[in-house]
PDB file of N, CA, C and O in Angstrom:
ATOM      1  N   MET A   1      14.300 -17.147  13.423  1.00  0.00           N
ATOM      2  CA  MET A   1      13.204 -16.385  12.856  1.00  0.00           C
ATOM      3  C   MET A   1      12.393 -15.706  13.962  1.00  0.00           C
ATOM      4  O   MET A   1      11.930 -14.579  13.783  1.00  0.00           O
ATOM      5  N   LYS A   2      12.216 -16.379  15.104  1.00  0.00           N
ATOM      6  CA  LYS A   2      11.470 -15.766  16.204  1.00  0.00           C
ATOM      7  C   LYS A   2      12.140 -14.489  16.684  1.00  0.00           C
ATOM      8  O   LYS A   2      11.467 -13.510  17.006  1.00  0.00           O
ATOM      9  N   ALA A   3      13.471 -14.502  16.732  1.00  0.00           N
ATOM     10  CA  ALA A   3      14.200 -13.309  17.175  1.00  0.00           C
ATOM     11  C   ALA A   3      13.997 -12.157  16.198  1.00  0.00           C
ATOM     12  O   ALA A   3      13.848 -11.009  16.617  1.00  0.00           O
ATOM     13  N   ASP A   4      13.990 -12.452  14.900  1.00  0.00           N
ATOM     14  CA  ASP A   4      13.761 -11.409  13.894  1.00  0.00           C
ATOM     15  C   ASP A   4      12.368 -10.813  14.037  1.00  0.00           C
ATOM     16  O   ASP A   4      12.201  -9.596  13.948  1.00  0.00           O
ATOM     17  N   LEU A   5      11.369 -11.660  14.257  1.00  0.00           N
ATOM     18  CA  LEU A   5       9.997 -11.172  14.397  1.00  0.00           C
ATOM     19  C   LEU A   5       9.803 -10.415  15.703  1.00  0.00           C
ATOM     20  O   LEU A   5       9.008  -9.476  15.760  1.00  0.00           O
ATOM     21  N   ALA A   6      10.512 -10.807  16.741  1.00  0.00           N
ATOM     22  CA  ALA A   6      10.402 -10.116  18.025  1.00  0.00           C
ATOM     23  C   ALA A   6      10.940  -8.692  17.930  1.00  0.00           C
ATOM     24  O   ALA A   6      10.471  -7.809  18.648  1.00  0.00           O
ATOM     25  N   ASN A   7      11.909  -8.458  17.060  1.00  0.00           N
ATOM     26  CA  ASN A   7      12.511  -7.131  16.911  1.00  0.00           C
ATOM     27  C   ASN A   7      11.920  -6.335  15.756  1.00  0.00           C
ATOM     28  O   ASN A   7      12.451  -5.281  15.408  1.00  0.00           O
ATOM     29  N   LEU A   8      10.851  -6.806  15.164  1.00  0.00           N
ATOM     30  CA  LEU A   8      10.226  -6.139  14.027  1.00  0.00           C
ATOM     31  C   LEU A   8       9.549  -4.851  14.476  1.00  0.00           C
ATOM     32  O   LEU A   8       8.832  -4.837  15.476  1.00  0.00           O
ATOM     33  N   ASN A   9       9.779  -3.766  13.734  1.00  0.00           N
ATOM     34  CA  ASN A   9       9.072  -2.518  14.005  1.00  0.00           C
ATOM     35  C   ASN A   9       8.807  -1.806  12.695  1.00  0.00           C
ATOM     36  O   ASN A   9       9.400  -2.134  11.667  1.00  0.00           O
ATOM     37  N   LEU A  10       7.925  -0.841  12.735  1.00  0.00           N
ATOM     38  CA  LEU A  10       7.536  -0.114  11.531  1.00  0.00           C
ATOM     39  C   LEU A  10       8.260   1.216  11.391  1.00  0.00           C
ATOM     40  O   LEU A  10       7.988   1.967  10.454  1.00  0.00           O
ATOM     41  N   GLU A  11       9.157   1.518  12.281  1.00  0.00           N
ATOM     42  CA  GLU A  11       9.925   2.753  12.212  1.00  0.00           C
ATOM     43  C   GLU A  11      11.025   2.610  11.178  1.00  0.00           C
ATOM     44  O   GLU A  11      11.680   1.570  11.104  1.00  0.00           O
ATOM     45  N   ASP A  12      11.228   3.629  10.393  1.00  0.00           N
ATOM     46  CA  ASP A  12      12.293   3.645   9.399  1.00  0.00           C
ATOM     47  C   ASP A  12      13.536   4.219  10.057  1.00  0.00           C
ATOM     48  O   ASP A  12      13.609   5.419  10.321  1.00  0.00           O
ATOM     49  N   GLU A  13      14.508   3.365  10.320  1.00  0.00           N
ATOM     50  CA  GLU A  13      15.707   3.791  11.031  1.00  0.00           C
ATOM     51  C   GLU A  13      16.605   4.677  10.185  1.00  0.00           C
ATOM     52  O   GLU A  13      17.489   5.342  10.724  1.00  0.00           O
ATOM     53  N   ASP A  14      16.402   4.702   8.868  1.00  0.00           N
ATOM     54  CA  ASP A  14      17.237   5.514   7.987  1.00  0.00           C
ATOM     55  C   ASP A  14      16.857   6.987   8.017  1.00  0.00           C
ATOM     56  O   ASP A  14      17.670   7.845   7.675  1.00  0.00           O
ATOM     57  N   ASP A  15      15.623   7.287   8.427  1.00  0.00           N
ATOM     58  CA  ASP A  15      15.178   8.680   8.470  1.00  0.00           C
ATOM     59  C   ASP A  15      15.778   9.375   9.683  1.00  0.00           C
ATOM     60  O   ASP A  15      15.557   8.962  10.821  1.00  0.00           O
ATOM     61  N   GLU A  16      16.537  10.431   9.430  1.00  0.00           N
ATOM     62  CA  GLU A  16      17.126  11.174  10.535  1.00  0.00           C
ATOM     63  C   GLU A  16      16.159  12.215  11.073  1.00  0.00           C
ATOM     64  O   GLU A  16      16.256  12.604  12.237  1.00  0.00           O
ATOM     65  N   GLU A  17      15.245  12.661  10.261  1.00  0.00           N
ATOM     66  CA  GLU A  17      14.281  13.655  10.701  1.00  0.00           C
ATOM     67  C   GLU A  17      12.876  13.109  10.500  1.00  0.00           C
ATOM     68  O   GLU A  17      12.628  12.322   9.586  1.00  0.00           O
ATOM     69  N   ASP A  18      11.971  13.529  11.353  1.00  0.00           N
ATOM     70  CA  ASP A  18      10.590  13.064  11.256  1.00  0.00           C
ATOM     71  C   ASP A  18       9.902  13.722  10.075  1.00  0.00           C
ATOM     72  O   ASP A  18      10.093  14.908   9.807  1.00  0.00           O
ATOM     73  N   GLU A  19       9.105  12.942   9.379  1.00  0.00           N
ATOM     74  CA  GLU A  19       8.340  13.478   8.261  1.00  0.00           C
ATOM     75  C   GLU A  19       7.081  14.146   8.800  1.00  0.00           C
ATOM     76  O   GLU A  19       6.491  13.694   9.780  1.00  0.00           O
ATOM     77  N   GLU A  20       6.689  15.214   8.151  1.00  0.00           N
ATOM     78  CA  GLU A  20       5.457  15.887   8.521  1.00  0.00           C
ATOM     79  C   GLU A  20       4.273  15.043   8.071  1.00  0.00           C
ATOM     80  O   GLU A  20       4.272  14.553   6.942  1.00  0.00           O
ATOM     81  N   PRO A  21       3.275  14.859   8.911  1.00  0.00           N
ATOM     82  CA  PRO A  21       2.100  14.096   8.479  1.00  0.00           C
ATOM     83  C   PRO A  21       1.308  14.882   7.440  1.00  0.00           C
ATOM     84  O   PRO A  21       1.305  16.113   7.443  1.00  0.00           O
ATOM     85  N   ILE A  22       0.649  14.166   6.570  1.00  0.00           N
ATOM     86  CA  ILE A  22      -0.196  14.789   5.561  1.00  0.00           C
ATOM     87  C   ILE A  22      -1.583  14.947   6.162  1.00  0.00           C
ATOM     88  O   ILE A  22      -2.204  13.971   6.582  1.00  0.00           O
ATOM     89  N   SER A  23      -2.049  16.152   6.198  1.00  0.00           N
ATOM     90  CA  SER A  23      -3.390  16.379   6.731  1.00  0.00           C
ATOM     91  C   SER A  23      -4.198  17.164   5.712  1.00  0.00           C
ATOM     92  O   SER A  23      -3.660  17.974   4.956  1.00  0.00           O
ATOM     93  N   CYS A  24      -5.467  16.915   5.707  1.00  0.00           N
ATOM     94  CA  CYS A  24      -6.354  17.633   4.794  1.00  0.00           C
ATOM     95  C   CYS A  24      -7.730  17.716   5.421  1.00  0.00           C
ATOM     96  O   CYS A  24      -8.115  16.896   6.255  1.00  0.00           O
ATOM     97  N   GLU A  25      -8.442  18.711   5.003  1.00  0.00           N
ATOM     98  CA  GLU A  25      -9.800  18.874   5.490  1.00  0.00           C
ATOM     99  C   GLU A  25     -10.745  18.115   4.582  1.00  0.00           C
ATOM    100  O   GLU A  25     -10.501  17.982   3.383  1.00  0.00           O
ATOM    101  N   LYS A  26     -11.802  17.628   5.149  1.00  0.00           N
ATOM    102  CA  LYS A  26     -12.749  16.804   4.410  1.00  0.00           C
ATOM    103  C   LYS A  26     -13.291  17.516   3.171  1.00  0.00           C
ATOM    104  O   LYS A  26     -13.458  16.891   2.124  1.00  0.00           O
ATOM    105  N   ASP A  27     -13.565  18.807   3.278  1.00  0.00           N
ATOM    106  CA  ASP A  27     -14.144  19.547   2.160  1.00  0.00           C
ATOM    107  C   ASP A  27     -13.137  19.837   1.052  1.00  0.00           C
ATOM    108  O   ASP A  27     -13.531  20.196  -0.057  1.00  0.00           O
ATOM    109  N   SER A  28     -11.838  19.687   1.336  1.00  0.00           N
ATOM    110  CA  SER A  28     -10.835  20.033   0.332  1.00  0.00           C
ATOM    111  C   SER A  28     -10.574  18.902  -0.658  1.00  0.00           C
ATOM    112  O   SER A  28      -9.852  19.097  -1.637  1.00  0.00           O
ATOM    113  N   ILE A  29     -11.144  17.735  -0.422  1.00  0.00           N
ATOM    114  CA  ILE A  29     -10.934  16.598  -1.310  1.00  0.00           C
ATOM    115  C   ILE A  29     -12.259  16.187  -1.931  1.00  0.00           C
ATOM    116  O   ILE A  29     -13.257  15.982  -1.240  1.00  0.00           O
ATOM    117  N   GLU A  30     -12.242  16.072  -3.243  1.00  0.00           N
ATOM    118  CA  GLU A  30     -13.433  15.588  -3.934  1.00  0.00           C
ATOM    119  C   GLU A  30     -13.371  14.065  -3.944  1.00  0.00           C
ATOM    120  O   GLU A  30     -12.477  13.481  -4.556  1.00  0.00           O
ATOM    121  N   THR A  31     -14.304  13.435  -3.280  1.00  0.00           N
ATOM    122  CA  THR A  31     -14.290  11.973  -3.199  1.00  0.00           C
ATOM    123  C   THR A  31     -15.256  11.387  -4.206  1.00  0.00           C
ATOM    124  O   THR A  31     -16.262  11.999  -4.566  1.00  0.00           O
ATOM    125  N   LYS A  32     -14.932  10.215  -4.642  1.00  0.00           N
ATOM    126  CA  LYS A  32     -15.776   9.488  -5.577  1.00  0.00           C
ATOM    127  C   LYS A  32     -16.084   8.135  -4.974  1.00  0.00           C
ATOM    128  O   LYS A  32     -15.309   7.619  -4.169  1.00  0.00           O
ATOM    129  N   ASP A  33     -17.210   7.555  -5.357  1.00  0.00           N
ATOM    130  CA  ASP A  33     -17.578   6.240  -4.857  1.00  0.00           C
ATOM    131  C   ASP A  33     -16.576   5.177  -5.284  1.00  0.00           C
ATOM    132  O   ASP A  33     -16.479   4.128  -4.648  1.00  0.00           O
ATOM    133  N   ASP A  34     -15.825   5.438  -6.362  1.00  0.00           N
ATOM    134  CA  ASP A  34     -14.849   4.465  -6.845  1.00  0.00           C
ATOM    135  C   ASP A  34     -13.745   4.191  -5.826  1.00  0.00           C
ATOM    136  O   ASP A  34     -13.103   3.142  -5.883  1.00  0.00           O
ATOM    137  N   TYR A  35     -13.517   5.111  -4.904  1.00  0.00           N
ATOM    138  CA  TYR A  35     -12.431   4.965  -3.944  1.00  0.00           C
ATOM    139  C   TYR A  35     -12.901   4.449  -2.584  1.00  0.00           C
ATOM    140  O   TYR A  35     -12.132   4.461  -1.623  1.00  0.00           O
ATOM    141  N   ARG A  36     -14.142   4.003  -2.490  1.00  0.00           N
ATOM    142  CA  ARG A  36     -14.646   3.490  -1.217  1.00  0.00           C
ATOM    143  C   ARG A  36     -13.931   2.220  -0.797  1.00  0.00           C
ATOM    144  O   ARG A  36     -13.749   1.982   0.397  1.00  0.00           O
ATOM    145  N   PHE A  37     -13.523   1.404  -1.752  1.00  0.00           N
ATOM    146  CA  PHE A  37     -12.917   0.117  -1.442  1.00  0.00           C
ATOM    147  C   PHE A  37     -11.440   0.093  -1.828  1.00  0.00           C
ATOM    148  O   PHE A  37     -10.961  -0.871  -2.426  1.00  0.00           O
ATOM    149  N   CYS A  38     -10.727   1.157  -1.483  1.00  0.00           N
ATOM    150  CA  CYS A  38      -9.303   1.253  -1.797  1.00  0.00           C
ATOM    151  C   CYS A  38      -8.487   1.287  -0.512  1.00  0.00           C
ATOM    152  O   CYS A  38      -8.960   1.715   0.541  1.00  0.00           O
ATOM    153  N   LEU A  39      -7.266   0.829  -0.630  1.00  0.00           N
ATOM    154  CA  LEU A  39      -6.333   0.940   0.481  1.00  0.00           C
ATOM    155  C   LEU A  39      -4.943   1.193  -0.071  1.00  0.00           C
ATOM    156  O   LEU A  39      -4.654   0.902  -1.232  1.00  0.00           O
ATOM    157  N   VAL A  40      -4.092   1.739   0.778  1.00  0.00           N
ATOM    158  CA  VAL A  40      -2.702   2.000   0.403  1.00  0.00           C
ATOM    159  C   VAL A  40      -1.831   1.041   1.195  1.00  0.00           C
ATOM    160  O   VAL A  40      -2.001   0.882   2.403  1.00  0.00           O
ATOM    161  N   GLY A  41      -0.893   0.403   0.500  1.00  0.00           N
ATOM    162  CA  GLY A  41       0.016  -0.530   1.155  1.00  0.00           C
ATOM    163  C   GLY A  41       1.448  -0.212   0.794  1.00  0.00           C
ATOM    164  O   GLY A  41       1.723   0.440  -0.213  1.00  0.00           O
ATOM    165  N   LYS A  42       2.357  -0.681   1.631  1.00  0.00           N
ATOM    166  CA  LYS A  42       3.782  -0.461   1.397  1.00  0.00           C
ATOM    167  C   LYS A  42       4.508  -1.783   1.571  1.00  0.00           C
ATOM    168  O   LYS A  42       4.224  -2.535   2.503  1.00  0.00           O
ATOM    169  N   VAL A  43       5.438  -2.065   0.679  1.00  0.00           N
ATOM    170  CA  VAL A  43       6.251  -3.273   0.764  1.00  0.00           C
ATOM    171  C   VAL A  43       7.425  -2.973   1.696  1.00  0.00           C
ATOM    172  O   VAL A  43       8.203  -2.051   1.453  1.00  0.00           O
ATOM    173  N   LEU A  44       7.541  -3.758   2.757  1.00  0.00           N
ATOM    174  CA  LEU A  44       8.575  -3.531   3.767  1.00  0.00           C
ATOM    175  C   LEU A  44       9.778  -4.433   3.514  1.00  0.00           C
ATOM    176  O   LEU A  44       9.985  -5.419   4.222  1.00  0.00           O
ATOM    177  N   THR A  45      10.560  -4.092   2.511  1.00  0.00           N
ATOM    178  CA  THR A  45      11.766  -4.846   2.191  1.00  0.00           C
ATOM    179  C   THR A  45      12.800  -3.903   1.607  1.00  0.00           C
ATOM    180  O   THR A  45      12.462  -2.856   1.054  1.00  0.00           O
ATOM    181  N   ASP A  46      14.049  -4.277   1.732  1.00  0.00           N
ATOM    182  CA  ASP A  46      15.125  -3.490   1.126  1.00  0.00           C
ATOM    183  C   ASP A  46      15.416  -3.945  -0.295  1.00  0.00           C
ATOM    184  O   ASP A  46      16.170  -3.292  -1.016  1.00  0.00           O
ATOM    185  N   CYS A  47      14.825  -5.060  -0.700  1.00  0.00           N
ATOM    186  CA  CYS A  47      15.055  -5.624  -2.035  1.00  0.00           C
ATOM    187  C   CYS A  47      14.265  -4.857  -3.093  1.00  0.00           C
ATOM    188  O   CYS A  47      13.338  -4.112  -2.774  1.00  0.00           O
ATOM    189  N   VAL A  48      14.639  -5.046  -4.335  1.00  0.00           N
ATOM    190  CA  VAL A  48      13.914  -4.460  -5.460  1.00  0.00           C
ATOM    191  C   VAL A  48      12.554  -5.140  -5.567  1.00  0.00           C
ATOM    192  O   VAL A  48      12.455  -6.361  -5.451  1.00  0.00           O
ATOM    193  N   VAL A  49      11.514  -4.354  -5.786  1.00  0.00           N
ATOM    194  CA  VAL A  49      10.165  -4.895  -5.935  1.00  0.00           C
ATOM    195  C   VAL A  49       9.802  -4.859  -7.414  1.00  0.00           C
ATOM    196  O   VAL A  49       9.798  -3.793  -8.030  1.00  0.00           O
ATOM    197  N   HIS A  50       9.499  -6.010  -7.979  1.00  0.00           N
ATOM    198  CA  HIS A  50       9.067  -6.102  -9.372  1.00  0.00           C
ATOM    199  C   HIS A  50       7.552  -5.937  -9.397  1.00  0.00           C
ATOM    200  O   HIS A  50       6.805  -6.847  -9.037  1.00  0.00           O
ATOM    201  N   PHE A  51       7.112  -4.750  -9.831  1.00  0.00           N
ATOM    202  CA  PHE A  51       5.705  -4.376  -9.739  1.00  0.00           C
ATOM    203  C   PHE A  51       4.777  -5.356 -10.447  1.00  0.00           C
ATOM    204  O   PHE A  51       3.764  -5.755  -9.872  1.00  0.00           O
ATOM    205  N   LEU A  52       5.086  -5.750 -11.657  1.00  0.00           N
ATOM    206  CA  LEU A  52       4.192  -6.646 -12.398  1.00  0.00           C
ATOM    207  C   LEU A  52       4.046  -7.995 -11.698  1.00  0.00           C
ATOM    208  O   LEU A  52       2.953  -8.559 -11.666  1.00  0.00           O
ATOM    209  N   PHE A  53       5.132  -8.513 -11.141  1.00  0.00           N
ATOM    210  CA  PHE A  53       5.072  -9.772 -10.407  1.00  0.00           C
ATOM    211  C   PHE A  53       4.239  -9.612  -9.135  1.00  0.00           C
ATOM    212  O   PHE A  53       3.418 -10.472  -8.815  1.00  0.00           O
ATOM    213  N   LEU A  54       4.449  -8.510  -8.409  1.00  0.00           N
ATOM    214  CA  LEU A  54       3.675  -8.231  -7.202  1.00  0.00           C
ATOM    215  C   LEU A  54       2.190  -8.127  -7.523  1.00  0.00           C
ATOM    216  O   LEU A  54       1.350  -8.696  -6.825  1.00  0.00           O
ATOM    217  N   LYS A  55       1.877  -7.397  -8.581  1.00  0.00           N
ATOM    218  CA  LYS A  55       0.487  -7.184  -8.988  1.00  0.00           C
ATOM    219  C   LYS A  55      -0.194  -8.512  -9.321  1.00  0.00           C
ATOM    220  O   LYS A  55      -1.304  -8.773  -8.858  1.00  0.00           O
ATOM    221  N   LYS A  56       0.458  -9.338 -10.112  1.00  0.00           N
ATOM    222  CA  LYS A  56      -0.120 -10.623 -10.515  1.00  0.00           C
ATOM    223  C   LYS A  56      -0.279 -11.558  -9.316  1.00  0.00           C
ATOM    224  O   LYS A  56      -1.307 -12.221  -9.178  1.00  0.00           O
ATOM    225  N   THR A  57       0.726 -11.613  -8.459  1.00  0.00           N
ATOM    226  CA  THR A  57       0.690 -12.500  -7.294  1.00  0.00           C
ATOM    227  C   THR A  57      -0.421 -12.111  -6.326  1.00  0.00           C
ATOM    228  O   THR A  57      -1.177 -12.975  -5.882  1.00  0.00           O
ATOM    229  N   LEU A  58      -0.534 -10.824  -5.992  1.00  0.00           N
ATOM    230  CA  LEU A  58      -1.567 -10.392  -5.053  1.00  0.00           C
ATOM    231  C   LEU A  58      -2.969 -10.572  -5.626  1.00  0.00           C
ATOM    232  O   LEU A  58      -3.887 -10.957  -4.902  1.00  0.00           O
ATOM    233  N   ALA A  59      -3.142 -10.301  -6.907  1.00  0.00           N
ATOM    234  CA  ALA A  59      -4.454 -10.500  -7.532  1.00  0.00           C
ATOM    235  C   ALA A  59      -4.847 -11.978  -7.494  1.00  0.00           C
ATOM    236  O   ALA A  59      -6.013 -12.300  -7.267  1.00  0.00           O
ATOM    237  N   ASN A  60      -3.887 -12.874  -7.714  1.00  0.00           N
ATOM    238  CA  ASN A  60      -4.177 -14.311  -7.655  1.00  0.00           C
ATOM    239  C   ASN A  60      -4.459 -14.778  -6.230  1.00  0.00           C
ATOM    240  O   ASN A  60      -5.288 -15.665  -6.027  1.00  0.00           O
ATOM    241  N   LEU A  61      -3.793 -14.204  -5.256  1.00  0.00           N
ATOM    242  CA  LEU A  61      -4.005 -14.596  -3.860  1.00  0.00           C
ATOM    243  C   LEU A  61      -5.348 -14.121  -3.325  1.00  0.00           C
ATOM    244  O   LEU A  61      -6.028 -14.862  -2.615  1.00  0.00           O
ATOM    245  N   TRP A  62      -5.736 -12.900  -3.656  1.00  0.00           N
ATOM    246  CA  TRP A  62      -6.938 -12.316  -3.085  1.00  0.00           C
ATOM    247  C   TRP A  62      -8.219 -12.814  -3.747  1.00  0.00           C
ATOM    248  O   TRP A  62      -9.237 -12.940  -3.065  1.00  0.00           O
ATOM    249  N   HIS A  63      -8.211 -13.096  -5.019  1.00  0.00           N
ATOM    250  CA  HIS A  63      -9.399 -13.524  -5.774  1.00  0.00           C
ATOM    251  C   HIS A  63     -10.621 -12.628  -5.521  1.00  0.00           C
ATOM    252  O   HIS A  63     -11.681 -13.142  -5.161  1.00  0.00           O
ATOM    253  N   PRO A  64     -10.505 -11.321  -5.698  1.00  0.00           N
ATOM    254  CA  PRO A  64     -11.671 -10.462  -5.470  1.00  0.00           C
ATOM    255  C   PRO A  64     -12.745 -10.723  -6.520  1.00  0.00           C
ATOM    256  O   PRO A  64     -12.434 -11.010  -7.676  1.00  0.00           O
ATOM    257  N   LEU A  65     -14.006 -10.623  -6.115  1.00  0.00           N
ATOM    258  CA  LEU A  65     -15.123 -10.924  -7.015  1.00  0.00           C
ATOM    259  C   LEU A  65     -15.151 -10.016  -8.233  1.00  0.00           C
ATOM    260  O   LEU A  65     -15.338 -10.493  -9.352  1.00  0.00           O
ATOM    261  N   GLY A  66     -14.969  -8.720  -8.035  1.00  0.00           N
ATOM    262  CA  GLY A  66     -15.041  -7.783  -9.143  1.00  0.00           C
ATOM    263  C   GLY A  66     -13.692  -7.393  -9.702  1.00  0.00           C
ATOM    264  O   GLY A  66     -13.622  -6.600 -10.640  1.00  0.00           O
ATOM    265  N   GLY A  67     -12.626  -7.927  -9.152  1.00  0.00           N
ATOM    266  CA  GLY A  67     -11.289  -7.597  -9.616  1.00  0.00           C
ATOM    267  C   GLY A  67     -10.611  -6.586  -8.710  1.00  0.00           C
ATOM    268  O   GLY A  67     -11.236  -5.992  -7.832  1.00  0.00           O
ATOM    269  N   VAL A  68      -9.339  -6.407  -8.940  1.00  0.00           N
ATOM    270  CA  VAL A  68      -8.554  -5.447  -8.167  1.00  0.00           C
ATOM    271  C   VAL A  68      -7.648  -4.683  -9.126  1.00  0.00           C
ATOM    272  O   VAL A  68      -7.075  -5.257 -10.052  1.00  0.00           O
ATOM    273  N   SER A  69      -7.531  -3.395  -8.893  1.00  0.00           N
ATOM    274  CA  SER A  69      -6.627  -2.544  -9.659  1.00  0.00           C
ATOM    275  C   SER A  69      -5.505  -2.119  -8.716  1.00  0.00           C
ATOM    276  O   SER A  69      -5.770  -1.582  -7.640  1.00  0.00           O
ATOM    277  N   ILE A  70      -4.260  -2.355  -9.110  1.00  0.00           N
ATOM    278  CA  ILE A  70      -3.118  -2.021  -8.264  1.00  0.00           C
ATOM    279  C   ILE A  70      -2.271  -0.983  -8.992  1.00  0.00           C
ATOM    280  O   ILE A  70      -1.834  -1.204 -10.121  1.00  0.00           O
ATOM    281  N   THR A  71      -2.043   0.155  -8.332  1.00  0.00           N
ATOM    282  CA  THR A  71      -1.303   1.262  -8.924  1.00  0.00           C
ATOM    283  C   THR A  71      -0.069   1.571  -8.091  1.00  0.00           C
ATOM    284  O   THR A  71      -0.156   1.691  -6.869  1.00  0.00           O
ATOM    285  N   ASP A  72       1.071   1.700  -8.742  1.00  0.00           N
ATOM    286  CA  ASP A  72       2.325   2.058  -8.077  1.00  0.00           C
ATOM    287  C   ASP A  72       2.343   3.569  -7.876  1.00  0.00           C
ATOM    288  O   ASP A  72       2.254   4.319  -8.848  1.00  0.00           O
ATOM    289  N   ILE A  73       2.456   4.027  -6.629  1.00  0.00           N
ATOM    290  CA  ILE A  73       2.499   5.468  -6.363  1.00  0.00           C
ATOM    291  C   ILE A  73       3.883   5.907  -5.883  1.00  0.00           C
ATOM    292  O   ILE A  73       4.050   7.031  -5.410  1.00  0.00           O
ATOM    293  N   GLY A  74       4.867   5.027  -6.005  1.00  0.00           N
ATOM    294  CA  GLY A  74       6.247   5.379  -5.689  1.00  0.00           C
ATOM    295  C   GLY A  74       6.675   4.999  -4.286  1.00  0.00           C
ATOM    296  O   GLY A  74       5.847   4.807  -3.395  1.00  0.00           O
ATOM    297  N   GLU A  75       7.980   4.895  -4.105  1.00  0.00           N
ATOM    298  CA  GLU A  75       8.599   4.575  -2.826  1.00  0.00           C
ATOM    299  C   GLU A  75       8.033   3.291  -2.220  1.00  0.00           C
ATOM    300  O   GLU A  75       7.784   3.217  -1.017  1.00  0.00           O
ATOM    301  N   LYS A  76       7.833   2.278  -3.072  1.00  0.00           N
ATOM    302  CA  LYS A  76       7.310   0.964  -2.676  1.00  0.00           C
ATOM    303  C   LYS A  76       5.928   1.048  -2.040  1.00  0.00           C
ATOM    304  O   LYS A  76       5.571   0.222  -1.199  1.00  0.00           O
ATOM    305  N   ARG A  77       5.142   2.065  -2.452  1.00  0.00           N
ATOM    306  CA  ARG A  77       3.763   2.217  -1.980  1.00  0.00           C
ATOM    307  C   ARG A  77       2.827   1.965  -3.146  1.00  0.00           C
ATOM    308  O   ARG A  77       3.121   2.320  -4.288  1.00  0.00           O
ATOM    309  N   TYR A  78       1.694   1.347  -2.842  1.00  0.00           N
ATOM    310  CA  TYR A  78       0.747   0.945  -3.873  1.00  0.00           C
ATOM    311  C   TYR A  78      -0.672   1.238  -3.411  1.00  0.00           C
ATOM    312  O   TYR A  78      -0.975   1.174  -2.220  1.00  0.00           O
ATOM    313  N   VAL A  79      -1.544   1.563  -4.374  1.00  0.00           N
ATOM    314  CA  VAL A  79      -2.965   1.742  -4.098  1.00  0.00           C
ATOM    315  C   VAL A  79      -3.688   0.527  -4.652  1.00  0.00           C
ATOM    316  O   VAL A  79      -3.539   0.182  -5.824  1.00  0.00           O
ATOM    317  N   PHE A  80      -4.472  -0.119  -3.797  1.00  0.00           N
ATOM    318  CA  PHE A  80      -5.256  -1.290  -4.169  1.00  0.00           C
ATOM    319  C   PHE A  80      -6.722  -0.877  -4.182  1.00  0.00           C
ATOM    320  O   PHE A  80      -7.266  -0.497  -3.145  1.00  0.00           O
ATOM    321  N   CYS A  81      -7.369  -0.948  -5.345  1.00  0.00           N
ATOM    322  CA  CYS A  81      -8.786  -0.602  -5.471  1.00  0.00           C
ATOM    323  C   CYS A  81      -9.557  -1.854  -5.866  1.00  0.00           C
ATOM    324  O   CYS A  81      -9.298  -2.465  -6.902  1.00  0.00           O
ATOM    325  N   PHE A  82     -10.503  -2.216  -5.020  1.00  0.00           N
ATOM    326  CA  PHE A  82     -11.303  -3.411  -5.244  1.00  0.00           C
ATOM    327  C   PHE A  82     -12.636  -3.020  -5.855  1.00  0.00           C
ATOM    328  O   PHE A  82     -13.279  -2.072  -5.404  1.00  0.00           O
ATOM    329  N   SER A  83     -13.044  -3.741  -6.868  1.00  0.00           N
ATOM    330  CA  SER A  83     -14.311  -3.481  -7.542  1.00  0.00           C
ATOM    331  C   SER A  83     -15.355  -4.454  -7.022  1.00  0.00           C
ATOM    332  O   SER A  83     -15.075  -5.641  -6.855  1.00  0.00           O
ATOM    333  N   MET A  84     -16.548  -3.956  -6.769  1.00  0.00           N
ATOM    334  CA  MET A  84     -17.627  -4.804  -6.275  1.00  0.00           C
ATOM    335  C   MET A  84     -18.675  -5.062  -7.345  1.00  0.00           C
ATOM    336  O   MET A  84     -19.761  -5.552  -7.038  1.00  0.00           O
ATOM    337  N   ARG A  85     -18.370  -4.743  -8.582  1.00  0.00           N
ATOM    338  CA  ARG A  85     -19.344  -4.913  -9.669  1.00  0.00           C
ATOM    339  C   ARG A  85     -19.163  -6.228 -10.350  1.00  0.00           C
ATOM    340  O   ARG A  85     -19.895  -6.542 -11.289  1.00  0.00           O
TER     341      ARG A  85
END
């Protein structure tokens, strides 16, 4: 296991070409206070991800005071929005 962790990296070896970064200007996005406590995460596995199981497990592990909303945005990426109310 130590050898596997020593060779861990975040580069996707399957991509032959570099992806263009997404950039935007601050004024071009309408922001809402609802998104102040959100983050985007990605599951780093080659296995199938069962969204409902992932959602239930993470919500139980984190125990946020106001709850958490988890949205699947595709390609094993998820938006986690925490409520403080």
